[in-house]
C-alpha positions as CSV (number, residue, x, y, z in Angstrom):
1,M,138.2,2.4,-33.6
2,R,139.6,4.1,-36.7
3,H,137.9,3.5,-40.0
4,P,140.3,4.0,-42.9
5,Q,138.8,6.1,-45.7
6,R,140.4,3.8,-48.4
7,L,137.7,1.3,-47.6
8,L,134.8,3.6,-48.6
9,A,134.5,1.8,-51.9
10,A,133.7,-1.7,-50.3
11,P,130.8,-3.5,-52.1
12,Y,127.4,-2.2,-51.2
13,A,129.0,0.0,-48.4
14,P,127.3,3.1,-47.2
15,P,129.6,5.5,-45.2
16,V,132.2,3.6,-43.2
17,G,130.9,3.1,-39.6
18,D,127.3,2.6,-40.4
19,L,127.3,-0.9,-38.8
20,D,129.1,0.3,-35.6
21,A,126.1,-0.8,-33.5
22,T,125.5,-4.1,-35.3
23,T,126.5,-7.5,-34.1
24,I,126.8,-10.2,-36.7
25,L,127.5,-14.0,-36.4
26,I,128.8,-15.6,-39.6
27,T,129.7,-19.3,-40.1
28,G,132.6,-20.4,-42.3
29,A,134.2,-16.9,-42.2
30,N,137.9,-17.9,-42.3
31,T,138.1,-18.5,-46.1
32,G,136.4,-17.9,-49.4
33,I,133.1,-16.0,-49.6
34,G,132.7,-16.0,-45.8
35,K,136.0,-14.2,-45.3
36,A,135.3,-11.7,-48.0
37,T,131.9,-11.0,-46.4
38,A,133.4,-10.6,-42.9
39,R,136.0,-8.2,-44.2
40,A,133.5,-6.0,-45.9
41,L,131.2,-5.9,-42.9
42,A,134.2,-5.3,-40.6
43,A,135.1,-2.3,-42.8
44,R,131.7,-0.8,-42.0
45,G,132.2,-1.2,-38.2
46,A,130.3,-4.4,-37.4
47,E,131.2,-6.5,-34.4
48,L,131.7,-10.0,-35.8
49,F,131.6,-13.5,-34.4
50,L,133.3,-15.9,-36.7
51,A,132.0,-19.5,-36.2
52,C,134.4,-21.9,-37.8
53,R,136.1,-25.3,-37.3
54,S,139.7,-24.3,-37.4
55,A,141.0,-22.0,-34.6
56,P,144.4,-21.3,-36.3
57,K,142.8,-20.5,-39.7
58,T,140.2,-18.2,-38.2
59,Q,142.6,-16.3,-35.9
60,A,144.8,-15.8,-39.0
61,A,141.7,-14.5,-40.9
62,M,140.8,-12.2,-38.1
63,A,144.3,-10.7,-37.9
64,E,144.1,-10.2,-41.7
65,I,140.7,-8.5,-41.5
66,T,141.8,-6.3,-38.6
67,A,145.0,-5.2,-40.4
68,A,142.9,-4.3,-43.4
69,T,140.0,-2.5,-41.6
70,S,141.4,-1.4,-38.2
71,N,138.3,-3.2,-36.7
72,D,139.3,-5.3,-33.7
73,K,135.7,-6.3,-32.7
74,L,136.3,-9.8,-34.0
75,H,135.7,-13.0,-32.0
76,F,136.2,-16.7,-32.8
77,L,133.6,-19.3,-32.0
78,P,134.4,-23.0,-32.5
79,L,131.8,-24.7,-34.8
80,D,131.6,-28.0,-36.5
81,L,128.2,-28.0,-38.3
82,G,128.3,-31.8,-38.7
83,S,128.2,-32.2,-35.0
84,L,125.0,-31.2,-33.1
85,P,126.8,-31.1,-29.8
86,S,129.3,-28.7,-31.4
87,V,126.5,-26.5,-32.6
88,H,124.9,-26.4,-29.2
89,A,128.3,-25.4,-27.7
90,C,128.8,-22.7,-30.3
91,A,125.3,-21.2,-29.6
92,D,125.9,-21.4,-25.8
93,A,129.3,-19.7,-26.2
94,F,127.6,-16.8,-28.1
95,L,124.6,-16.5,-25.8
96,T,126.9,-16.4,-22.8
97,T,128.5,-13.2,-24.1
98,G,125.2,-11.4,-23.6
99,R,125.7,-9.6,-26.9
100,P,122.7,-8.8,-29.1
101,L,122.5,-10.6,-32.5
102,H,121.3,-8.4,-35.4
103,V,122.4,-10.7,-38.3
104,L,123.0,-14.4,-38.5
105,I,124.7,-15.4,-41.7
106,N,124.5,-19.2,-42.4
107,N,127.4,-19.1,-44.8
108,A,129.5,-22.3,-44.2
109,G,129.0,-25.3,-46.4
110,V,130.5,-28.2,-48.2
111,A,130.3,-29.5,-51.7
112,G,131.7,-32.6,-53.5
113,Q,132.4,-34.4,-50.2
114,R,130.9,-37.8,-49.6
115,G,130.0,-39.5,-46.4
116,L,128.0,-39.1,-43.2
117,T,128.2,-36.5,-40.5
118,E,129.0,-37.2,-37.0
119,S,125.3,-36.7,-36.2
120,G,124.2,-39.2,-38.8
121,F,123.1,-37.2,-41.9
122,E,124.3,-37.3,-45.5
123,L,127.4,-35.2,-45.4
124,A,126.2,-32.2,-47.5
125,F,122.7,-32.2,-46.0
126,G,123.9,-32.5,-42.4
127,T,126.6,-29.8,-42.8
128,N,124.7,-27.4,-45.1
129,F,121.3,-27.7,-43.6
130,V,120.8,-29.6,-40.3
131,G,123.7,-27.8,-38.5
132,P,122.6,-24.3,-39.6
133,F,118.9,-25.2,-38.8
134,L,119.9,-26.0,-35.3
135,L,122.1,-23.0,-34.8
136,T,119.3,-20.8,-36.1
137,Q,116.8,-22.3,-33.7
138,L,119.2,-21.9,-30.7
139,L,119.8,-18.3,-31.5
140,L,116.2,-17.3,-32.4
141,D,115.3,-15.8,-29.1
142,R,118.4,-13.6,-29.1
143,L,117.5,-12.5,-32.6
144,R,114.0,-11.6,-31.5
145,D,115.3,-9.7,-28.5
146,S,117.7,-7.8,-30.9
147,A,115.0,-7.0,-33.5
148,P,115.0,-5.8,-36.1
149,A,117.2,-8.7,-37.0
150,R,118.0,-10.8,-40.1
151,I,118.8,-14.5,-40.9
152,V,120.6,-15.0,-44.2
153,N,121.1,-18.4,-45.8
154,V,123.8,-18.7,-48.4
155,A,122.2,-21.2,-50.8
156,S,122.8,-21.9,-54.5
157,D,121.0,-22.0,-57.8
158,A,121.9,-25.6,-57.7
159,H,118.8,-26.0,-55.5
160,S,116.8,-25.8,-58.8
161,N,118.4,-29.2,-59.8
162,A,116.7,-31.0,-56.9
163,K,113.3,-32.3,-57.5
164,G,112.4,-32.7,-53.9
165,I,113.9,-34.2,-50.6
166,D,114.1,-38.0,-50.0
167,F,113.9,-37.9,-46.2
168,A,115.3,-41.5,-46.0
169,A,118.2,-40.7,-48.2
170,V,119.4,-37.8,-46.2
171,R,120.0,-40.1,-43.2
172,Q,122.2,-42.3,-45.3
173,P,125.9,-41.9,-46.7
174,T,126.3,-40.0,-50.0
175,K,125.3,-42.1,-52.9
176,S,126.5,-40.2,-56.0
177,R,130.2,-40.2,-57.1
178,T,130.4,-36.3,-57.3
179,A,128.0,-35.6,-54.4
180,L,126.6,-32.8,-56.4
181,P,123.0,-34.2,-56.4
182,E,123.1,-34.3,-52.7
183,Y,124.5,-30.8,-52.6
184,A,121.6,-29.6,-54.7
185,V,119.2,-31.2,-52.1
186,S,121.0,-29.5,-49.3
187,K,120.8,-26.1,-51.0
188,L,117.0,-26.7,-51.7
189,A,116.7,-27.2,-47.9
190,N,118.5,-23.8,-47.4
191,V,115.9,-22.0,-49.5
192,L,113.0,-23.8,-47.9
193,H,114.3,-23.0,-44.5
194,A,114.4,-19.2,-45.2
195,Q,110.9,-19.4,-46.7
196,E,109.4,-21.3,-43.7
197,L,111.2,-19.0,-41.2
198,A,109.5,-16.0,-42.9
199,R,106.1,-17.6,-42.4
200,R,106.8,-18.5,-38.8
201,L,108.4,-15.2,-37.8
202,D,105.9,-12.9,-39.6
203,G,105.3,-9.8,-37.5
204,Q,108.2,-10.4,-35.1
205,Q,110.7,-8.1,-36.9
206,V,113.1,-11.0,-37.8
207,T,113.3,-11.4,-41.5
208,S,115.0,-14.2,-43.5
209,Y,116.6,-14.4,-46.9
210,A,118.3,-17.1,-49.1
211,L,120.6,-16.3,-51.9
212,H,122.8,-17.6,-54.8
213,P,126.3,-16.0,-54.4
214,G,127.2,-16.9,-58.0
215,V,129.5,-19.6,-59.2
216,I,132.6,-18.7,-57.2
217,A,136.2,-20.0,-57.2
218,S,136.3,-20.8,-53.5
219,D,137.6,-23.6,-51.3
220,I,134.1,-25.2,-51.2
221,W,134.9,-27.2,-54.4
222,R,138.1,-28.6,-53.2
223,E,136.8,-32.2,-52.9
224,I,135.4,-32.3,-56.5
225,P,137.5,-34.7,-58.6
226,W,140.1,-32.5,-60.5
227,P,139.0,-33.0,-64.1
228,I,135.4,-31.9,-63.1
229,R,136.7,-29.2,-60.8
230,R,139.0,-27.7,-63.5
231,L,136.1,-27.4,-65.9
232,M,133.7,-26.0,-63.2
233,K,136.2,-23.3,-62.2
234,M,136.5,-21.9,-65.7
235,G,134.9,-18.5,-65.7
236,M,134.0,-18.5,-62.0
237,R,133.7,-15.2,-60.1
238,S,135.9,-14.0,-57.3
239,T,135.1,-14.4,-53.7
240,N,134.7,-10.6,-53.3
241,D,132.0,-10.7,-56.1
242,G,130.5,-13.7,-54.3
243,A,130.1,-11.8,-51.1
244,K,128.1,-9.0,-52.6
245,T,124.6,-10.6,-52.4
246,T,125.2,-11.8,-48.9
247,I,126.2,-8.3,-47.8
248,Y,123.1,-6.9,-49.6
249,C,120.7,-9.3,-47.8
250,S,122.4,-8.7,-44.5
251,T,122.3,-4.9,-44.6
252,A,120.2,-3.3,-47.3
253,P,117.6,-1.0,-45.7
254,E,115.1,-1.7,-48.5
255,L,114.8,-5.3,-47.5
256,V,113.5,-4.6,-44.1
257,S,109.9,-5.2,-45.3
258,E,110.8,-8.3,-47.4
259,S,111.3,-11.8,-46.0
260,G,111.5,-15.4,-47.3
261,L,112.7,-14.4,-50.8
262,Y,115.5,-15.5,-52.8
263,Y,118.2,-13.3,-54.4
264,E,120.9,-13.4,-57.0
265,R,123.2,-10.4,-57.9
266,S,121.3,-8.4,-55.3
267,Q,118.0,-8.9,-57.2
268,R,114.9,-11.0,-56.4
269,K,114.9,-14.3,-58.4
270,R,112.4,-17.1,-58.7
271,T,113.2,-20.2,-56.8
272,G,113.2,-23.7,-58.3
273,S,109.8,-25.5,-58.6
274,A,110.5,-27.8,-55.6
275,A,110.6,-24.9,-53.2
276,T,107.0,-25.2,-52.2
277,P,105.3,-24.2,-48.8
278,E,104.2,-27.8,-48.3
279,L,107.8,-29.2,-48.6
280,G,109.0,-26.3,-46.4
281,R,106.6,-27.2,-43.7
282,A,107.4,-30.9,-43.9
283,L,111.2,-30.2,-43.8
284,F,110.9,-27.9,-40.8
285,S,108.9,-30.4,-38.9
286,R,111.4,-33.2,-39.7
287,A,114.3,-31.0,-38.7
288,E,112.8,-30.1,-35.4
289,A,112.3,-33.8,-34.6
290,W,115.9,-34.6,-35.7
291,V,117.6,-31.9,-33.6
292,V,115.5,-32.4,-30.5
293,G,115.4,-36.2,-30.7
């Protein structure tokens, strides 16, 4: 595979080709931050599995990435995070390839959408947390076998707005008009998930990270009512900027000895006060029961 020298300036990119032996699975990589992340990682030579809902959109994104990077090691995996059977099928499809898994990036998410997932969870919570939780659990053995490996959860500083998790409410349809309070709870769950994974995987050479990508002008906000969305998007950063911290957490050598921490602008940052070990343990136990039951 040819690596064009014009891509040497990609965000956080050491010499092109440094990820030639790295296999990465990233969800929601056919648009927005996910596509920008996939493009930057492909430019460095990684083999990428793009797990997304839309086959046509993902195939178009893969063609665009290959044209820009000359990397044709790109594969599509169908995935609907709101459907637990779809998550199982996605994990099975990846495991059947026999490929190692060095980095799992739980990037896909929704914001401002109201309702209930196919599997019976509040829409943001089910899509942003329950689906990624199950996918991570199903791929854990492959991550361990491929160690050193990383799990990267794209969260949000909105998690600081959540005061906790109402375990009854997350099994009911969205209550708020904007769905932003529910989004905050789902992002708190992403942070807690990374923290609890770090505790449970300590000493196994599989590390976990949560991050805030910044307030990014991406498709995730498309369901927010227009007057609110217009105000929100003023001053938002680009998707390329939004991908930088994901890339950092996925590849930075200096993070190999860190796990369970939260990052913004590629720097450690304090989590919100609700992100406690006690809530993390409770959430993890509930989630295990939900996805097995």
